[in-house]
C-alpha positions in Angstrom: 111.2 39.4 52.8 114.5 38.6 51.3 116.1 42.0 51.3 118.8 42.0 48.6 119.8 45.6 48.9 119.6 48.5 51.4 120.0 52.0 50.2 119.7 55.6 51.4 119.1 58.0 48.5 117.6 61.4 48.7 115.8 60.9 45.4 114.4 57.6 46.8 113.6 55.8 43.5 115.1 56.8 40.2 116.9 55.3 37.2 120.1 54.5 38.9 118.4 52.3 41.5 116.1 50.7 39.1 118.4 50.1 36.2 122.0 49.9 37.5 121.6 48.4 41.0 118.8 46.0 40.0 121.2 44.4 37.4 123.8 43.8 40.2 121.5 42.5 42.9 118.4 40.2 42.8 115.4 42.5 42.7 111.8 41.5 42.4 110.5 44.8 43.8 111.2 48.0 45.6 110.0 49.2 49.0 110.5 52.9 49.7 109.9 54.0 53.2 109.2 57.7 53.5 106.3 59.3 55.3 106.1 62.4 53.1 106.2 60.5 49.8 103.7 57.9 50.9 101.3 60.6 52.0 101.5 62.7 48.8 99.6 61.0 45.9 101.6 62.8 43.2 105.0 61.9 44.6 103.9 58.4 45.4 102.7 57.9 41.8 105.9 59.4 40.3 108.0 57.0 42.4 106.0 54.0 41.4 106.1 55.1 37.7 109.9 55.2 37.7 110.1 51.4 37.9 108.8 48.5 36.0 109.3 46.4 39.2 106.6 45.9 41.9 107.0 49.1 43.9 105.6 50.0 47.3 105.8 53.5 48.8 105.0 53.2 52.5 105.1 55.3 55.6 107.2 54.1 58.5 104.0 52.9 60.2 102.9 51.0 57.1 106.3 49.3 56.7 106.4 48.3 60.3 103.0 46.7 60.1 104.1 44.6 57.2 107.8 44.1 58.1 107.6 40.7 59.8 105.2 39.3 57.1 107.4 40.7 54.4 110.6 39.3 56.0 109.2 35.8 55.2 108.5 36.5 51.5 110.3 34.5 48.8 110.7 37.7 46.8 113.8 39.8 46.8 113.3 43.5 47.6 115.3 46.6 47.8 114.5 48.7 50.8 115.2 52.4 50.2 114.9 55.4 52.5 115.5 59.0 51.8 117.2 59.8 55.1 119.8 57.8 57.0 117.7 58.5 60.2 114.8 56.4 58.7 117.1 53.6 57.8 118.6 53.7 61.3 115.1 53.3 62.8 114.5 50.3 60.6 117.8 48.5 61.2 118.6 49.5 64.8 115.4 50.7 66.6 113.1 48.1 65.0 115.7 45.4 64.3 114.6 44.7 60.7 115.9 41.2 59.9 118.0 40.9 56.8 121.0 38.9 55.6 122.4 42.0 53.9 125.4 43.3 55.7 126.0 46.5 53.6 124.1 49.7 53.5 124.6 51.5 50.2 124.4 55.3 50.3 123.6 57.0 47.0 123.1 60.7 46.3 122.7 63.0 49.3 122.3 66.5 47.9 124.5 69.4 48.9 123.6 70.8 52.2 124.8 73.6 54.3 127.2 72.6 57.0 127.8 69.2 55.6 130.8 66.9 55.0 131.3 65.6 51.5 131.9 61.9 51.3 132.6 61.2 47.7 130.7 62.5 44.7 127.2 63.8 45.4 127.1 62.7 49.0 126.9 65.4 51.6 126.3 64.2 55.2 125.3 66.3 58.2 126.1 65.7 61.8 122.8 64.0 62.4 123.5 61.7 59.4 126.8 60.8 60.9 125.1 59.8 64.1 122.6 57.6 62.3 125.4 56.0 60.2 127.5 55.3 63.4 124.5 53.5 65.0 124.0 51.4 61.8 127.8 50.7 61.7 127.7 49.7 65.4 124.9 47.3 64.7 127.3 45.4 62.4 126.6 46.9 58.9 129.3 48.3 56.6 128.3 51.5 55.0 129.4 52.2 51.4 128.9 55.6 49.7 128.6 54.7 46.1 126.2 56.1 43.5 126.3 53.3 41.0 128.1 49.9 41.0 131.0 51.0 38.8 131.6 54.4 40.6 134.2 54.9 43.3 133.2 53.4 46.6 134.0 55.1 49.9 133.6 53.0 53.0 132.3 54.5 56.3 135.0 52.6 58.1 137.7 54.4 56.1 136.4 57.9 56.8 134.8 57.3 60.2 137.3 59.3 62.2 136.9 62.3 59.8 133.1 62.0 60.0 133.1 61.8 63.8 135.4 64.7 64.1 133.2 66.7 61.8 130.0 65.7 63.6 131.5 66.5 67.0 132.9 70.0 66.1 
């Protein structure tokens, strides 16, 4: 699959992904990887209905079974996970092949005992651990809700995030 965009977003698929980011990046379809959403017919249907693009909502197991076949597709896909831990599994643990070098992080709802990185982006200590592994794999991480919003790079706040996570 030609992966044209990687994103963590706690809403998974919604208007900002479909309308704003799809205008900035080549996008023939969306692949959401989230076990809970893929196993709940109502959530799955709602996510698929929020896009006019070809949309898949898969469990991790389903994605992994199709990953190598999909990597060879001529289509351009966005791969979206709800949690950074899931994206870390794809990029680091399962070595998903992509030419994309940036992970975009969209909204991460307010959480207790979290560090706020930019607008609408709260990260926990376990999130920081996942982001660090992704960063160490060679990806830049950018916290940015939409293309014209302020961008915060992981590399710029890394020391603060690591201090928070290790407290």
